[in-house]
Each structure stands twice: as structure tokens, then as C-alpha cells.
N, C-alpha and C positions, 0 to 999 in steps of 0.2 A: 504494500500500500504506500504510494507516494503522497504523503500528506501535503507537500508543497503544491503538487498538481491539483489535489482535491481543493485546497484552499484557493487556488487561482480560479477554479470553477465557482466556488462559493462566492467570491468577490464579484462575479458576473451576475449573481442572483440578487433578488430584492430581499429575500428572507429565507429562513430555514424552518422546516416543519417536521414533526414526527406524527402528525395526525392529519389524515386526508380530509377530515371534516373542516380543517382550517387552512387548506391549501390556498395560496395566492398565486396569481400568474407570475411567472419567472421566479419560482422559488426552488430551493433545494430540499428534497424529501429524503429523510433518513429512516429506513425501515428497521425499527427496533423490536425485537421479540419480547413479549410480555408473558406473564404466567398463563394467561388465557387466550392469547392471540399471537399470530405471527405476522408482523406488518409487511413482510416480504410479499405477502399475497395481495397487498394494496399498491404495489409498485406501478402496475399498469394504470390503475385508477388515478394515481397521483399525476402521471404524465398527461392523462386525458383531461384532468382538471387544470392543467396549466403549468405544472412543475417543469422546469428546464432540465433538471437532472434528478436521478434517484440513486441513493446508495443502498445496496442490498448485500446480504451475506449468505444467500442461497442461490447457487448458479442456475437452478431450475426456473427461476423467475427473471432471468436475463432477457432483455427486450431488444435493445439496439445500443448505439454508441452513447445514448443518453444515460445508460445504466452503468453505474460504477460498482464493481464487485470487490468487496473487502472480506477479510477473514471474520470480523466481528463488527457489526454496525454500531453497537454501543461504544466500543473502544474507539472506533473511527470518529464518532461524535465527540468524545472526550479529547482525543488527540487533536482534532481539528480546532476545538475551542481553545486548547492550550496554545497551539500554534498561532491562532488569531490574536490571543491576548498578548503574546510576545511581539507579534507583528505590529500591533497598535501602539505599544509602549505607553499607554495612558496610565495615570495614577488610579489605583483601585483601592477602595475601602471595603473590607470584609467584616461582617459582624455575625456572631453566633450567640448562643445563650439558651437558657431553659424557657424563659418567658419574655414576651415583649419584642421579639426580633422584628416582626413585620411592621408593627407600629413605629418602632425606632427607625427602621429602614425608610419608611414613608416620610417621617419627620426630617431625617437627614436629607432626603431627596428634595423636599420642598424648600428647605433652608439653602442648600447649595445651589439649587436652581435659580436662586435670586442673583447669582453672579456667574455661574458656569452652565454650559450645555451638559446636563447631567442625565445619565440613564441608570436605572436601578432594576433589580429583580422584580418581575411582575408577579403580583400575588405572593404565593409562598412556594415558588419554583426553586427550592433551595437544596435539592438532593443531588445525587450523582448524575441525574439527567437534567434537572432544572438549572443547576449552576452552569453547565456547558451551554445550554440554550441562552442563558443570560449573557454569558461572555460573547456569544455569537450575535447578540442583538446590538452590541457596541459597534460603532463605526468610526471612521476617521474624523468625524465631526464631534464625537463624544469627548468632552474635556475631563470628566471624572466619572468613573463607574462605581456603582455601589452593589455589592454582592452579598445577599443573605445566604447563610450556610446553616442547614439543619442537620441533625445527626441523631440516630437512635442506637449507636454502638461506637465503641472505641475505634480509632484509626480513620473514621470517616471524615472528620474535620481536617486531619492531616492530608488525606487524599485530595480533598476539595481545595486546600491551600496550594497544593502542587499544581492544580489546574489553573487556579485564578491568580496565583502569585501576587497576593495583596501587598501594597505598600503601607497600608494602615490596617490595624485590627482593633475590634472592640467586642467585649463580651458583656451582654446585658446583665446576666446574673447566673448563678449556679443553683438550680432548683430541682425538685423531685419530679422530673419529667423523663419518660422513657426508661424508667428504672429497670424494666425487664431486660432491655437490650444492653444497658450499661452495667447491670449487676449491682445496683445500689448507688447511693449518693456520691460515694468516693469515686466510682466509675464515671459518674457525670462530670465531676470536677476534673478528673484526669482527661476525659474526652474533650471537653470544651477548651481546656488549656492547651490543646494541640495547636491552636492558633497562635498562642504565645511562643510556643517552640519554634514555629515558622518565623515569627517576627524576630526572635532572638538570633536564629541561625542566619538570617538574611539582613541583619542590621536595619530593620524597618522600625516603625513607630506604633505604639499602642496608645489608645485613648483609655484612661483609667478612671473609675469611679472610686474615690477615696473613702466612700461610705461602706464599701464592700471589703471587709477584712480579708476574705478568701482571695478576692481579685488582687488586692494590694500585695498579698504574700506571693501569689503565683506570678505576678508581673515584676517582682523584684529584679533589678538589674537591667530592665528594658528601657530603651528610649521611650519616654512617655509624655503625654500632655493630659492633664488631669482636671477633675472637677470635684467639689465637695462642699458641704454645708458648714459655713463658718470655719473653714480651714484656710489659714493664711498661706499655707504652702501650696494650695491648689492654683492652677493656672486660671481657672474660672471659679470664683468664689460665690457661693449662694448664701444670701442673707436669711431667707425664710421660704418655707413651702407650706401651702395650705390646700385643702380640698374639701369643699362642701357644696355640691359634689364635684364641681369643676376645679381642676388644678390651677393654682395661681402661684407664681414663683417670683421672688424679688432677687435680682442679682445686684452686684456692687454698682452697676452703671445703668440698669434699666429693669423693667418688670414685664411679665408676660401673664396674660389671662387667657387660658386655653379652653377648648371645647372637649378636652379629655377629662374623664372622671376618675377619681380614685388616686390616692397617694402612690399607688403602684405604677402610675403613669408618669410620675414626676421625674424619675431617672431617665425615662425614655426622652422626655423633653430636654432634660439637662445634657444628655449625650449629644442631641442634635444641636443645641445651642453651643456647646463646647467645640464640636467639630466645625460648625459655622464660623466661630471666632478664629479657630486655628487657620482656616482657609481665607480669612480676611473679609468675610461677609459683614456688612455694617450691622450695628445693633438694631437700627430701625428696620432693616430688611429682615433680620432674624425674627424680630418681634412680629412683623407683618405675616411672615410665613407660618409661624406657630399659631398665631391667633386666627388665621384663616383656615387652618387644617381641621377638617371634620371627619371623625372615624366612620367607617362603614363596614359592611360584610360581617355583621354580628360581633364586632370587636368593641367592647366598652361603649356601646351606643346608648345615649340617653333619649328615650322616646316618651311621648305623651299619648296615651290612649284613653279617651274619655276623661275621667277624673284621676286617672292613675299615672304615676311617674314610673317608668320602667328602665332599669339598667339591663341592657341585653348584652351579655358577654358569653355567647354560646358558640364561639368559634372553636375554642379549645379549653381544656382544663387539666391541671395536674395538682397535686397536693399543695405546692407552693403558691400557685396563682389562685387556687380556691381559697386558701387561708387568708391571703391579703385582700381578696375581693370581699370576703365576708367581713373581715375586720373593718374595712373602709365603709361598707354598707351599714354596719351597726352604729357608726358614728354620725350618720345622717339624722337630722332632727325633724320634729313635727309630725310627719305622716306615719300612719300605721305601716308596719313593715311585714313583708311576705318574702320568703326565700324559696325559690324553685331550683333545686340542685340535682344535677344528673351525674351518673357514674363517671369516674375518671378511668381512662383506659391505659393500657401498656404499662401497668405497674407490677406485673408478674407476681411473685410470691408475696410481695408487700402490699398487694391490693387490699386484703382484708384489714390489715393494720392501719393503712392510710385512710380508708373510708370510715373505720371506727374512730379514728382521731378527729375527723371532721364532725361526726355525730356527737362525740364527747365534748368537743370544743363548744358546740351549740347547746349542750344539755342544760347549762345554767341560765340560758335565755328564756324568760317566761313570757315576754310580750311580743315575740316574733313568731309568726306562723311559718313553719318549715315543712316543705314538701320535698321528699327524697325519692328520686326516680331511678330505677335500674336494679339489677340483681345484686350488685355489690353493696349498694346502700341497704337494700332490703335484707341482706344477710346480717346487717348490723342494727336492725330495728330495735327500738326501745319503746316502752309504753309511757307516753308523755302526751298530755292534753293538746299541746300545740304542735305536735309532730305527726306527720302522716307519711307512710311508706308505700310505694307502688313498684311492682316488679317491671312494669312496662309503661310506656308513654300512653298507650291506648287505655289502660286502666286509669291513669291519672286524668286523661282528657274526659272520661266519663264523669269524673267528679267535678271537673271544671264546668261542665254543662249544667250541673245542678246547683251551682252557687253563683253569687253575684259579688264581684270584687270592685269596690269603689273607694275613692279617696285614700289610696294606698301607694306605698313605694314598694316596687318589686325588684328583686335581684334574680335574674335568670342566668344560671351558670352551669356548664357541663361540657363534656368532651364533644368533639365534632360529630361523632357517630350517634350521639343521643339526639341531635337535631332539635334542641329545645326551643328554637325560634318558632316552632309550630305552636307553642303556647299562645302566641299573639293572636292566632285565629280565634281563640276562645275568650279573649278579653274584649269586652265591649267598650 
């Protein structure tokens, strides 16, 4: 496989695709095998829909000179992305972490876009396929690239760093996410810190949150640019942070009033502000970017439905993000409070313990109505007047049809697979 030749063909194309449903005219289609499908079978369809070239790894689907045969299409995608990244030579910021990656990435994007032609990971395309696609979306016009990196096992961030070769790195936090794949919280810390290993080995720069003691320890010795609350040693010093429910932050030289809810979003904002300052974006432009940013896709959205105020955070959940979301919600004032909490996935052997910890955490709350949905929570049910447990969303929805919720504040939080945004359909 001559990657330089493939790259020359790629440069002639408008875009790259791995899905024939999203084919654009003059695109490069890469046929990747999945667990349930073989994209080689779609090579002919891709050409018919306007693809200029297709990359396949099964000779039986060869069509004509527009067909590029390689040994492994996935490896070809990754090597093409790595070659393209080196070819462009643009500065790249990589970020990973257990919680807040996508929100932080979007905030960094809007801030840096005030000064630079910036491109970032679309959605959460942050794995061994998504990162290469992100790198291939960068062009000669891109001035700064932002790459989100996700991982559910060790050595994954290490591999993604070798593809993206970032000049700057940031870790949002170390939390209890993907415990099954990492083998526990220590595995999470080790896996996420792989970005620091790359930064260290290649003499690059890390952005550091001085409030995170684990992060500070793991980043010791790195070239760094930091932020912290009332820390004079920080490059960006934060005077105060409040959230009721929207996050408001006062820095030493300006303030920000955001549309993001919960103190857990404060560090996401702080990271974006810090990175903006490092790259010379003006304070006024940073303020405008943050204050105009509105979250979507079920991520910490504040919605009004009838007389109810709803915090919809149903995109994902793990023990760390669940705990901080609950803690922030309990601090809200005035309205009656209702929590609708769904199972947290990918916790492996620690699933029972972690779901039990959430139930126990809330057991002292007498004035909050708590609805727990899913088998994992159901296995930890306790007899309490303000608690209700349902094994399925269908069972929960039947109850919703029978009651009327008014003048309340609701927190809806659960893993993506629980799809708890469906709750909105039953709230008048």
C-alpha cells in the first residue's frame, strides 16, 4: 500500500466517507468491516452515488481503476490520517478525560474560532475510527485542529496520540467511566495519562487544571500552562465560581455568565478560557464566545416544559458525573425537586457497588422524589417513601401517564443506552 499515492488521490477529493448513506460527489469511500457488516459490499454503490475512489480490502469487490485494494481498510484509514496530519503541519490540541470532553471541545472551538480558522471533532467521533476521520477533515486552510480522544481501555489514548501527534494536550478529569475496560479507577488514571506521556516524550505543552491533584501529580515535569481558583501560581487565575443553575465565573480581568448549568461545567469553561488566552484571543472575544454557547444533544440542557424546569443530561452517565450532577441539583433553590436517574453502563464488576453508592448517597434526602430506572438500580432498591424503582423505561412511563408533574425542577440523568430524553414526551 503506497500511502503517499493514496493521499494524492485523497487530496483530489472533496471529502472522505465510511458510510454510503452520507456519500458526497467527488468523495473518497473507505470500506471498513464492522461486527455486523462488510462495507466492501457497498463499494459499487459508493461509486454510483458519486464517490471518485473507493478503498477496499477484499479483491472480490474490485471494480475498475477507481478501486484501491489494500490489505486492511481500517489500517489504511488510520495511516492515511496520520500521513495527512504530518503533511499539514498544523498545530493540534488533543483532549481526553472521563467527563466533559465534548462540551470542553465545543467551548475551545468557539473560543479559538474568534481568531483562527479552527476545525474540531464532530460530535463524539473520538475513537480509532473517529479520530482519523477528524484528522482527514482538516485542510490547508485549517489554522488549528482540535481532536477529542475517547478510550475504554489502556493503550488507546497512546495509539490515538501517535495518529494525531498533538502539540497540546488537556485532560478534563479522571472519573469512574468505562471501569470495565480499564479495570478500575487506577486503570482510568493510567489510560488517560497516556496523553501526558506523549506530551513529555515529544516536548509538547499540557494545559493543567491546578484544582485536580491527580492531574497536577501526573503532569509533573511537563511544559504547562495552567488555571486555578485563587492560585497565584496559575497562568489564569479564577476569583470565584458560582452556579444556580447557570455557571458564572469571575477571572482576574473579566467575568463570564454562561448558558451551562452545574459547577461540573465550570472547569470545562475554565479550560476553554485558558486555552483562548494562551493563543492570544482577546478577553472580550472569549467572553462573547462563552456567553453565546448553548449546549444541545441532551448535554446539560436547561428546558422549560409547562411549569417545570428540566435539566436534561441524558447523553451519558458514569458514577463521577452522576454524583456531581446530583450534588449540583440538590443545591438549587425554591422549586420542588424530582430526580429521574437511569442505569450507568460499562462498569463491569463494580456496577452493583456504584449504583448502590448513588442510592445510598440519596437515602438521606427526604424532600426529593427519586425515580430509578434500569436493572442495576432496581437490584439496589430500598423501601423509602420518596423512592421508586423500575426495571424498564416502559414500566416507568406507565407511571408517568398516571401522574401530573407541575411547578417542579427535574434532573434527568442516565447513560446513552437508557435514552431518558423520552421522559419529555410524558411531561406536559
